[in-house]
C-alpha positions as CSV (number, residue, x, y, z in Angstrom):
1,M,-9.8,53.1,-42.7
2,K,-13.2,52.4,-41.4
3,A,-14.9,55.1,-39.4
4,D,-15.3,52.9,-36.3
5,Q,-11.7,51.6,-36.4
6,D,-9.8,52.5,-33.2
7,V,-6.2,53.8,-33.6
8,S,-3.8,53.6,-30.7
9,N,-3.0,57.1,-29.5
10,D,-0.3,58.2,-27.1
11,Q,-0.6,61.9,-28.0
12,E,-2.1,63.1,-24.7
13,L,-5.4,64.4,-26.0
14,T,-7.7,65.9,-23.4
15,L,-11.2,67.2,-24.3
16,Y,-13.1,69.6,-22.0
17,S,-16.7,68.9,-22.8
18,Y,-20.3,69.0,-21.7
19,W,-22.6,66.2,-22.7
20,R,-25.3,68.6,-24.2
21,S,-22.9,71.1,-25.8
22,S,-23.3,70.8,-29.5
23,A,-19.9,72.3,-30.0
24,S,-18.3,69.6,-27.8
25,Y,-20.4,67.0,-29.6
26,R,-18.8,68.1,-32.9
27,V,-15.3,67.4,-31.6
28,R,-16.2,64.1,-30.1
29,I,-17.5,63.0,-33.5
30,A,-14.3,64.1,-35.1
31,L,-12.1,62.4,-32.6
32,N,-14.1,59.2,-33.0
33,L,-14.0,59.3,-36.8
34,K,-10.3,59.6,-36.7
35,G,-10.0,56.8,-34.2
36,L,-8.2,58.8,-31.6
37,S,-8.4,58.0,-27.9
38,Y,-8.7,60.9,-25.5
39,Q,-9.3,61.8,-21.9
40,L,-12.7,63.5,-21.3
41,K,-13.0,66.2,-18.7
42,P,-16.6,67.2,-18.1
43,V,-17.4,70.9,-17.5
44,H,-21.0,71.3,-16.3
45,M,-22.4,74.4,-18.0
46,V,-25.4,74.9,-15.7
47,R,-24.5,73.7,-12.2
48,H,-23.4,76.5,-9.8
49,G,-23.9,79.1,-12.6
50,G,-21.8,77.2,-15.0
51,E,-18.4,75.7,-14.3
52,Q,-17.1,77.2,-17.5
53,H,-17.1,80.6,-15.6
54,S,-14.9,79.3,-12.8
55,E,-11.5,80.9,-12.2
56,A,-9.9,77.5,-12.8
57,F,-11.5,77.0,-16.2
58,R,-10.9,80.6,-17.2
59,A,-7.2,80.0,-16.7
60,I,-7.4,77.4,-19.4
61,N,-9.8,79.3,-21.7
62,P,-10.3,83.0,-21.0
63,Q,-13.4,82.9,-23.1
64,G,-15.1,80.6,-20.7
65,L,-16.3,78.4,-23.5
66,I,-16.1,74.7,-24.4
67,P,-14.9,72.6,-26.1
68,V,-11.3,72.9,-25.3
69,L,-8.7,70.5,-26.6
70,V,-5.3,70.1,-24.8
71,H,-2.7,68.3,-26.9
72,R,0.7,67.8,-25.4
73,G,0.1,70.7,-23.0
74,Q,-1.0,73.1,-25.7
75,V,-4.6,74.5,-25.6
76,I,-6.8,74.8,-28.7
77,T,-10.2,76.4,-28.5
78,Q,-13.2,76.7,-30.9
79,S,-14.6,73.6,-32.4
80,L,-13.9,74.4,-36.0
81,A,-10.2,75.1,-35.3
82,I,-10.0,72.0,-33.1
83,C,-11.4,69.7,-35.9
84,E,-9.1,71.2,-38.5
85,Y,-6.1,70.9,-36.1
86,L,-6.9,67.2,-35.5
87,D,-7.1,66.7,-39.3
88,E,-3.7,68.3,-39.8
89,C,-2.0,66.5,-36.9
90,F,-3.5,63.0,-37.5
91,E,-3.6,61.9,-41.1
92,Q,-5.9,58.8,-40.6
93,Y,-9.4,59.3,-41.8
94,P,-9.3,62.8,-43.4
95,L,-12.3,65.0,-42.5
96,L,-11.7,67.3,-45.5
97,P,-11.5,66.4,-49.2
98,A,-8.1,66.5,-51.0
99,Q,-9.2,68.9,-53.7
100,P,-9.2,72.7,-52.8
101,L,-12.7,73.4,-54.3
102,E,-14.3,70.5,-52.5
103,R,-12.4,71.3,-49.3
104,A,-13.7,74.9,-49.5
105,R,-17.3,73.7,-49.9
106,E,-16.9,71.3,-47.0
107,R,-15.6,74.2,-44.8
108,S,-18.4,76.4,-46.0
109,L,-21.1,74.0,-45.0
110,A,-19.5,73.4,-41.6
111,S,-19.1,77.2,-41.1
112,Q,-22.7,77.8,-41.8
113,V,-23.6,75.7,-38.8
114,A,-20.7,77.0,-36.6
115,C,-20.9,80.7,-37.5
116,E,-24.4,81.4,-38.7
117,I,-26.8,79.0,-36.9
118,H,-25.2,78.0,-33.6
119,P,-24.1,81.5,-32.3
120,L,-27.7,82.7,-32.3
121,N,-28.9,79.7,-30.4
122,N,-26.3,79.0,-27.8
123,L,-26.7,79.1,-24.0
124,R,-25.2,82.6,-23.6
125,V,-27.6,84.2,-26.1
126,T,-30.8,82.6,-24.8
127,K,-29.8,83.4,-21.2
128,Y,-29.3,87.0,-22.2
129,L,-32.7,87.2,-23.9
130,R,-34.4,85.8,-20.9
131,D,-32.5,88.0,-18.4
132,E,-32.8,91.2,-20.5
133,Y,-36.3,90.9,-22.0
134,G,-38.2,88.4,-19.9
135,D,-41.5,87.5,-21.4
136,V,-41.2,90.0,-24.3
137,V,-39.0,87.6,-26.2
138,N,-39.6,83.8,-26.5
139,P,-36.1,82.3,-26.7
140,V,-37.4,79.0,-28.0
141,A,-39.2,80.6,-30.9
142,W,-36.1,82.6,-31.5
143,M,-34.0,79.5,-31.7
144,R,-36.4,77.7,-34.0
145,H,-36.5,80.7,-36.3
146,W,-32.8,80.9,-36.8
147,M,-32.3,77.1,-37.1
148,T,-35.0,76.9,-39.7
149,E,-33.4,79.8,-41.6
150,G,-30.0,78.2,-41.6
151,F,-31.2,74.7,-42.4
152,S,-33.2,76.0,-45.3
153,A,-30.1,77.4,-47.0
154,I,-28.1,74.2,-46.3
155,E,-30.8,72.0,-47.6
156,Q,-30.9,73.9,-50.9
157,Q,-27.2,73.6,-51.3
158,L,-27.3,69.9,-50.6
159,V,-30.1,69.5,-53.2
160,N,-28.1,71.5,-55.8
161,A,-24.9,69.5,-55.2
162,G,-26.6,66.1,-55.8
163,D,-26.5,63.0,-53.6
164,R,-24.1,63.2,-50.7
165,S,-23.3,59.8,-49.2
166,A,-23.1,59.7,-45.4
167,G,-21.1,56.5,-45.7
168,K,-18.0,58.6,-45.6
169,P,-18.9,61.5,-43.3
170,G,-16.6,64.5,-43.0
171,L,-16.3,67.8,-41.3
172,F,-19.8,68.9,-42.3
173,E,-21.4,65.9,-40.7
174,C,-19.5,66.5,-37.5
175,F,-21.3,69.9,-37.3
176,L,-24.7,69.0,-38.8
177,V,-25.6,66.1,-36.6
178,P,-25.2,68.1,-33.3
179,Q,-27.1,71.0,-34.7
180,V,-30.0,68.7,-35.7
181,Y,-29.9,67.3,-32.1
182,N,-30.4,70.9,-30.8
183,A,-33.2,71.5,-33.3
184,E,-35.0,68.4,-32.2
185,R,-34.5,69.2,-28.5
186,F,-36.3,72.5,-29.0
187,G,-39.1,71.2,-31.2
188,T,-38.0,72.7,-34.5
189,D,-40.0,71.4,-37.5
190,L,-37.5,69.6,-39.7
191,S,-40.0,67.8,-42.0
192,A,-39.1,70.0,-45.0
193,F,-35.4,69.2,-44.8
194,T,-35.3,65.7,-46.5
195,E,-31.6,65.7,-47.5
196,I,-30.5,66.9,-44.0
197,G,-32.8,64.2,-42.5
198,R,-31.4,61.5,-44.7
199,I,-27.7,62.3,-43.9
200,V,-28.3,62.6,-40.2
201,A,-30.3,59.3,-40.1
202,E,-27.4,57.5,-41.8
203,C,-24.8,59.1,-39.6
204,R,-26.6,58.1,-36.4
205,Q,-26.2,54.4,-37.4
206,L,-22.4,54.7,-37.4
207,P,-20.3,53.8,-34.3
208,P,-18.3,57.1,-34.1
209,F,-21.6,59.1,-34.0
210,I,-23.2,56.7,-31.5
211,R,-20.3,57.0,-29.1
212,A,-20.3,60.8,-29.4
213,A,-24.0,61.2,-28.8
214,P,-24.9,63.2,-25.7
215,E,-26.8,60.4,-24.0
216,N,-23.8,58.2,-24.2
217,Q,-21.4,60.5,-22.4
218,S,-20.1,59.8,-18.9
219,D,-21.6,63.1,-17.6
220,A,-25.0,62.6,-19.2
221,E,-28.0,63.4,-17.0
222,V,-31.5,62.1,-17.0
223,V,-33.7,65.1,-17.9
């Protein structure tokens, strides 16, 4: 199945998302790659102190975080869990390889973004740094440092593994492209990461990634 092929879906998928949230961006890519239609419910993470903190949203996800996927009335949180859930429920366009070793490597790369890079750079952390330490800590320099550290390790693994074609993107690309978007947004120097740059450039030409891009969301804002 082609990555941009749409599949009729009556499975009642609803995604709570914010256009600039890289974690939501991951799930949008996964949904698009699998050709699944879904209802998008924007949650503004900045306005009025962040709609994710509202009582109504906390009733859906007590963590007060997005993305949240609702499938047939059941709530699934955390982008990695959501993507794997989609892969298990909908067999078209697998995001993970069939072989256990390759599947583990794919999960490892995605987890390095989700668990090592992103948590140190998300909105909650940078807000805490600003509120707690003021001018003593530069949150942007902090983010650039940890993204550079994480990308350096991923780049080496990609080089060691040999050529990885972005023509058949999987779980890793769902996580990599949004993290590179964040890195670019905050002026991180990515010039040393040639394999990462190649993969991301190829992915950005594919319709599922184009449709998932922050600037193409219904709640996107001019900034």
